C-alpha positions as CSV (number, residue, x, y, z in Angstrom):
1,X,-8.6,-157.1,105.0
2,X,-11.5,-157.8,103.2
3,X,-9.9,-160.1,100.5
4,X,-7.9,-162.0,103.3
5,X,-11.6,-162.6,104.5
6,X,-13.1,-163.9,101.5
7,X,-10.0,-166.1,100.6
8,X,-10.5,-167.5,104.3
9,X,-14.2,-168.3,104.0
10,X,-13.0,-170.1,100.5
11,X,-10.6,-172.1,102.0
12,X,-13.7,-172.7,104.7
13,X,-15.7,-173.8,102.7
14,X,-13.6,-175.9,100.3
15,X,-12.6,-178.0,103.5
16,X,-16.6,-178.4,104.6
17,X,-17.2,-179.8,100.6
18,X,-14.1,-182.4,100.9
19,X,-15.1,-183.2,104.5
20,X,-19.0,-184.0,103.7
21,X,-17.7,-185.3,99.8
22,X,-15.8,-187.8,102.2
23,X,-18.0,-188.1,105.0
24,X,-21.0,-189.8,102.5
25,X,-18.1,-191.4,101.2
26,X,-17.0,-193.7,104.1
27,X,-21.0,-193.5,105.7
28,X,-22.0,-195.2,102.7
29,X,-23.4,-198.9,103.5
30,X,-25.4,-200.9,102.3
31,X,-29.5,-200.6,103.6
32,X,-30.8,-203.4,104.9
33,X,-34.7,-203.7,104.3
34,X,-37.8,-204.1,106.0
35,X,-38.8,-208.1,107.3
36,X,-42.2,-209.0,105.6
37,X,-44.7,-211.7,105.9
38,X,-43.0,-214.1,103.4
39,X,-43.6,-217.8,103.2
40,X,-40.6,-220.2,103.2
41,X,-40.5,-221.7,100.1
42,X,-40.3,-217.8,98.6
43,X,-37.8,-217.1,101.0
44,X,-35.5,-220.0,100.2
45,X,-35.5,-219.1,96.4
46,X,-34.8,-215.5,97.3
47,X,-31.7,-217.1,99.8
48,X,-30.8,-219.3,96.3
49,X,-31.4,-216.6,94.1
50,X,-28.9,-213.9,95.7
51,X,-26.2,-216.0,96.1
52,X,-22.8,-215.3,94.3
53,X,-22.8,-217.3,91.0
54,X,-19.5,-218.0,89.7
55,X,-17.2,-220.6,88.4
56,X,-14.0,-219.6,90.1
57,X,-13.8,-217.2,93.2
58,X,-10.7,-215.3,94.0
59,X,-10.1,-213.1,97.6
60,X,-7.1,-211.5,97.3
61,X,-5.0,-209.4,100.0
62,X,-6.8,-210.8,102.9
63,X,-6.4,-210.0,106.3
64,X,-6.3,-213.1,108.8
65,X,-5.9,-212.7,112.3
66,X,-6.2,-216.2,114.8
67,X,-7.0,-215.6,118.2
68,X,-6.8,-219.1,120.0
69,X,-7.1,-217.3,123.8
70,X,-3.3,-217.7,124.1
71,X,-1.8,-215.9,121.1
72,X,-3.5,-213.2,118.5
73,X,-1.2,-213.3,115.5
74,X,-2.2,-211.7,112.3
75,X,-1.0,-212.6,108.5
76,X,-2.3,-211.5,104.8
77,X,-3.4,-214.1,102.5
78,X,-5.8,-215.3,100.2
79,X,-8.8,-218.0,98.9
80,X,-9.0,-218.8,95.4
81,X,-12.2,-221.5,94.8
82,X,-13.0,-223.2,91.3
83,X,-16.4,-223.9,92.6
84,X,-17.5,-227.5,93.6
85,X,-13.6,-228.5,93.1
86,X,-10.7,-227.2,94.8
87,X,-9.6,-224.4,97.3
88,X,-6.5,-222.7,97.5
89,X,-5.8,-220.7,100.7
90,X,-2.2,-219.1,100.6
91,X,-0.5,-217.2,103.9
92,X,2.0,-214.4,103.4
93,X,4.2,-212.9,105.8
94,X,4.8,-209.5,106.0
95,X,7.1,-208.9,103.4
96,X,4.6,-211.1,101.0
97,X,7.2,-214.1,101.3
98,X,4.1,-217.4,101.2
99,X,4.9,-219.4,104.2
100,X,1.7,-221.9,104.1
101,X,0.1,-223.3,100.9
102,X,-2.8,-225.7,101.1
103,X,-5.1,-227.4,99.0
104,X,-8.4,-228.3,99.7
105,X,-10.3,-231.1,97.5
106,X,-13.2,-232.9,98.2
107,X,-11.5,-235.6,100.1
108,X,-8.0,-234.5,100.9
109,X,-6.4,-231.5,102.7
110,X,-2.5,-231.0,101.9
111,X,-0.6,-228.2,103.5
112,X,2.8,-227.1,102.3
113,X,4.8,-225.3,105.1
114,X,7.5,-223.6,102.8
115,X,9.0,-222.3,106.2
116,X,10.2,-225.3,107.3
117,X,9.8,-227.2,104.2
118,X,7.0,-229.9,105.4
119,X,4.0,-231.3,104.1
120,X,0.8,-232.6,105.4
121,X,-1.8,-235.1,104.2
122,X,-4.8,-235.2,106.0
123,X,-8.2,-235.6,104.7
124,X,-11.4,-233.8,106.9
125,X,-11.8,-236.7,109.4
126,X,-8.9,-235.2,111.1
127,X,-11.5,-231.5,111.8
128,X,-13.8,-234.0,113.4
129,X,-11.7,-236.0,115.5
130,X,-9.5,-233.0,116.5
131,X,-12.4,-230.5,116.7
132,X,-15.2,-232.7,116.8
133,X,-16.7,-230.9,113.8
134,X,-17.8,-233.1,111.0
135,X,-16.5,-230.7,108.4
136,X,-16.5,-230.8,104.5
137,X,-15.1,-229.2,101.6
138,X,-18.7,-228.2,100.7
139,X,-19.5,-226.5,104.1
140,X,-15.6,-224.9,103.9
141,X,-16.9,-223.2,100.4
142,X,-20.0,-222.7,102.0
143,X,-18.9,-220.2,105.0
144,X,-15.9,-218.7,102.8
145,X,-18.2,-217.5,99.9
146,X,-21.1,-216.1,101.9
147,X,-23.4,-219.2,101.3
148,X,-26.1,-221.6,102.5
149,X,-24.8,-224.7,104.0
150,X,-26.6,-227.4,106.4
151,X,-25.0,-228.9,108.9
152,X,-24.5,-232.0,108.9
153,X,-23.8,-232.3,105.3
154,X,-26.1,-234.6,103.4
155,X,-25.4,-233.1,100.1
156,X,-28.1,-230.9,98.6
157,X,-28.1,-227.9,100.7
158,X,-31.4,-226.2,99.8
159,X,-33.1,-229.5,100.0
160,X,-31.9,-230.1,103.2
161,X,-33.2,-226.4,104.0
162,X,-36.8,-227.9,103.8
163,X,-36.3,-229.6,107.0
164,X,-35.7,-226.2,108.8
165,X,-38.6,-224.2,110.4
166,X,-38.9,-220.6,108.7
167,X,-39.4,-218.1,111.9
168,X,-39.4,-214.1,111.3
169,X,-38.2,-211.5,113.5
170,X,-38.3,-207.9,114.0
171,X,-35.3,-207.1,112.0
172,X,-34.7,-210.7,110.2
173,X,-35.7,-213.6,108.7
174,X,-33.9,-217.3,110.2
175,X,-34.2,-220.7,109.6
176,X,-33.9,-222.9,112.6
177,X,-33.5,-227.0,112.9
178,X,-35.3,-226.4,115.8
179,X,-37.6,-224.2,117.1
180,X,-36.7,-221.9,120.0
181,X,-38.9,-222.6,122.8
182,X,-37.8,-226.4,122.0
183,X,-33.8,-225.6,122.1
184,X,-34.6,-223.7,125.6
185,X,-35.8,-226.9,127.0
186,X,-33.0,-228.9,125.1
187,X,-30.2,-226.7,126.8
188,X,-31.5,-227.6,130.0
189,X,-31.1,-232.0,129.6
190,X,-27.8,-233.3,130.0
191,X,-26.1,-235.5,127.5
192,X,-28.5,-234.8,124.5
193,X,-28.1,-235.6,121.5
194,X,-29.2,-232.9,119.1
195,X,-27.6,-230.6,117.1
196,X,-29.0,-227.3,117.0
197,X,-28.2,-224.7,113.3
198,X,-29.6,-221.6,113.2
199,X,-29.1,-219.1,109.5
200,X,-30.4,-215.9,110.1
201,X,-30.6,-213.5,107.0
202,X,-30.9,-209.9,106.1
203,X,-34.3,-208.8,104.9
204,X,-34.5,-207.7,101.3
205,X,-30.8,-208.1,101.3
206,X,-31.1,-211.8,101.2
207,X,-28.0,-212.5,102.3
208,X,-26.8,-215.0,105.1
209,X,-25.1,-213.0,108.2
210,X,-25.1,-215.3,111.3
211,X,-25.1,-218.8,111.1
212,X,-24.9,-220.7,114.7
213,X,-24.5,-224.1,115.8
214,X,-24.3,-225.6,118.3
215,X,-23.9,-229.7,119.7
216,X,-25.9,-230.5,123.0
217,X,-23.6,-233.6,122.8
218,X,-20.5,-232.4,123.4
219,X,-21.2,-228.7,124.0
220,X,-19.2,-227.6,121.1
221,X,-20.4,-224.6,119.3
222,X,-19.5,-222.8,116.1
223,X,-20.4,-219.4,115.0
224,X,-20.1,-217.7,111.8
225,X,-20.8,-213.8,111.5
226,X,-20.6,-211.6,108.4
227,X,-20.8,-208.0,108.4
228,X,-20.3,-204.6,106.6
229,X,-21.6,-205.8,103.6
230,X,-20.5,-204.0,100.7
231,X,-20.7,-204.0,96.7
232,X,-17.2,-205.4,95.2
233,X,-17.4,-204.8,91.5
234,X,-21.6,-204.4,92.1
235,X,-21.0,-207.7,93.8
236,X,-22.3,-207.6,97.4
237,X,-19.7,-209.4,99.7
238,X,-19.0,-209.3,103.4
239,X,-15.5,-207.4,104.1
240,X,-15.7,-208.8,107.8
241,X,-16.0,-212.4,108.0
242,X,-15.3,-213.9,112.3
243,X,-15.5,-217.6,112.3
244,X,-15.9,-218.5,116.0
245,X,-15.8,-222.1,117.7
246,X,-15.8,-223.4,121.3
247,X,-15.4,-226.0,123.3
248,X,-15.8,-226.0,126.8
249,X,-14.3,-222.5,127.9
250,X,-11.4,-222.8,125.1
251,X,-12.5,-220.2,122.3
252,X,-10.8,-220.0,119.0
253,X,-11.7,-216.8,116.7
254,X,-10.7,-216.4,113.0
255,X,-11.2,-213.1,111.6
256,X,-11.0,-212.5,108.0
257,X,-10.5,-209.1,106.4
258,X,-11.7,-209.3,102.6
259,X,-10.3,-206.3,100.6
260,X,-10.4,-207.3,96.4
261,X,-13.2,-210.1,95.1
262,X,-12.7,-211.0,91.7
263,X,-15.5,-213.2,90.0
264,X,-14.2,-215.7,86.8
265,X,-11.0,-213.4,87.1
266,X,-7.8,-213.5,88.7
267,X,-6.3,-216.4,91.4
268,X,-3.8,-219.1,90.4
269,X,-4.9,-222.6,91.1
270,X,-1.1,-223.8,90.6
271,X,-0.2,-226.5,93.5
272,X,3.0,-227.8,93.9
273,X,5.2,-230.3,96.3
274,X,9.1,-229.9,96.3
275,X,10.2,-233.0,96.2
276,X,12.9,-231.9,98.8
277,X,9.8,-231.2,101.5
278,X,9.4,-233.9,104.2
279,X,6.0,-235.5,104.5
280,X,5.1,-234.8,108.3
281,X,1.7,-236.0,110.3
282,X,-0.7,-233.5,111.2
């Protein structure tokens, strides 16, 4: 009996050790630091210094979930970014068959629908005409890579950030295109052509975790939330990115689950349009 008790206790201790080990392992999170009184010049520098330094960025096995309010769809896919040059987006079916392959350059967007054998050619004016948002290649690149962008895009983002108001809250730093109290006054007006842009930054990590844009003239807004920062091969990057676009009562949400990240290694930039595919208007 004593022997059985000893064996039983050993098994219990083994289970407890394994449980505690796995609990510590799964609960390990990047610690968010505390805010301090920091000048805006230094905050801009620290934000830039802590951006990912890459020539090519590969986000593979990304989980896509698109919810337009009427339908919710999930896919797998990837992003390959050759910095300041081209972005390749791939969307796969559950069986690993590529359905969509898109190429974004500085001045063009080409979408190849492999399922229906169609090719769509457009540029960034499409996004402005359809959604009222003046999106550029540089802004899309920054959103995917968790880096700073200024809206509207007028060139050097960090130079544009100098015009923003530096704000320190209890838990984070922020850059705002307009001071908070003034935003509240603007919100009460009708037909205002003001655009409000806020960038929220984690202390000590100096990583952007929230971006908010609102066009008071059109009532449209865009929010980008970065969550669950973790180390991917010693590169600090969010595991979850949620992009929400609102126009009136209509809201579209795109959620990205990042599983793997490679810098300067992996990911194909190959892009070929089969001659048999039909050109279609988007």
